[in-house]
C-alpha positions as CSV (number, residue, x, y, z in Angstrom):
1,D,183.5,82.7,34.0
2,A,184.3,80.1,31.3
3,F,187.7,79.5,32.9
4,C,186.1,79.0,36.3
5,T,183.4,76.7,34.9
6,K,186.0,74.6,33.1
7,N,188.6,74.3,35.9
8,L,186.6,74.3,39.1
9,P,185.9,70.5,39.0
10,L,189.6,69.8,38.5
11,L,190.6,72.0,41.5
12,L,188.0,70.4,43.8
13,T,189.0,66.9,42.8
14,T,192.6,67.7,43.4
15,L,191.9,69.1,46.9
16,E,189.6,66.2,47.8
17,N,192.4,63.8,47.0
18,D,195.0,65.7,49.1
19,D,196.1,63.3,51.9
20,S,198.9,65.4,53.2
21,D,199.2,66.6,56.8
22,D,200.0,70.1,55.6
23,T,196.8,72.0,56.2
24,T,198.0,75.2,54.7
25,L,196.9,74.3,51.1
26,R,193.5,73.1,52.2
27,A,192.9,76.1,54.5
28,N,194.0,78.6,51.9
29,A,192.0,76.8,49.2
30,V,188.8,77.2,51.3
31,V,189.4,81.0,51.4
32,A,190.1,81.1,47.7
33,L,186.9,79.1,46.9
34,G,185.0,81.5,49.0
35,D,186.3,84.3,46.8
36,V,185.2,82.3,43.7
37,A,181.8,81.8,45.2
38,F,181.4,85.5,45.9
39,R,182.6,86.5,42.4
40,F,180.8,83.7,40.4
41,P,177.8,82.7,42.6
42,N,175.9,81.0,39.7
43,T,178.9,78.9,38.7
44,W,179.7,78.0,42.3
45,E,176.2,77.0,43.3
46,P,176.5,73.3,42.3
47,Y,179.6,73.0,44.5
48,T,178.3,74.7,47.7
49,A,178.4,71.3,49.5
50,Y,182.1,71.3,49.1
51,L,182.5,74.2,51.5
52,Y,180.3,72.5,54.0
53,K,182.2,69.3,53.7
54,N,185.3,71.2,55.0
55,L,183.5,71.6,58.3
56,R,184.3,67.9,58.8
57,D,188.0,68.1,57.9
58,K,190.4,66.5,60.4
59,S,192.1,69.9,60.9
60,D,190.6,72.5,63.2
61,R,192.4,75.1,61.1
62,V,190.5,74.1,57.9
63,K,187.2,73.9,59.9
64,R,187.7,77.5,61.2
65,H,188.5,78.8,57.7
66,A,185.5,77.0,56.3
67,M,183.2,78.4,59.0
68,M,184.5,82.0,58.5
69,V,184.0,81.7,54.7
70,L,180.5,80.2,55.0
71,T,179.5,82.8,57.5
72,H,180.7,85.6,55.2
73,L,178.8,84.1,52.2
74,I,175.6,83.4,54.1
75,L,175.5,86.9,55.7
76,N,176.0,88.5,52.3
77,D,173.2,86.3,50.8
78,M,175.7,84.7,48.4
79,I,174.6,81.2,49.4
80,K,171.5,79.8,51.1
81,V,171.6,77.4,54.0
82,K,169.5,74.4,53.0
83,G,170.0,70.9,54.4
84,Q,173.6,71.6,55.5
85,V,172.7,73.4,58.7
86,C,173.5,70.2,60.7
87,E,177.1,70.5,59.6
88,V,177.3,73.9,61.3
89,A,175.4,72.7,64.4
90,A,177.8,69.7,64.8
91,L,180.6,72.2,65.5
92,I,178.9,73.2,68.8
93,I,180.3,70.0,70.4
94,S,183.8,70.6,69.0
95,P,186.7,70.3,71.5
96,D,188.1,73.5,69.8
97,Q,186.5,76.3,71.7
98,T,186.8,78.8,68.9
99,L,184.7,76.5,66.7
100,A,182.2,75.7,69.4
101,D,181.6,79.5,70.0
């Protein structure tokens, strides 16, 4: 838990500053962060908005991964939906049919 608390901000900052077109890192990081959120919910709670932010990523792949992770966390009561419900609702008009469904 101490390791997670110490290094999570560094990881999130690094991922936010990633400008590459390679979506593999961002997509896999979203899944890994979901695992962190599931294992350390109290440590992760201040960073919940980061997962929702990935719903606005330029890559549909990252958006799909973020939606699957958020769905898993919400259905297992690991995170609560607060003001971020509009991020999920915005995907209804996505040109990617798998996101819109």
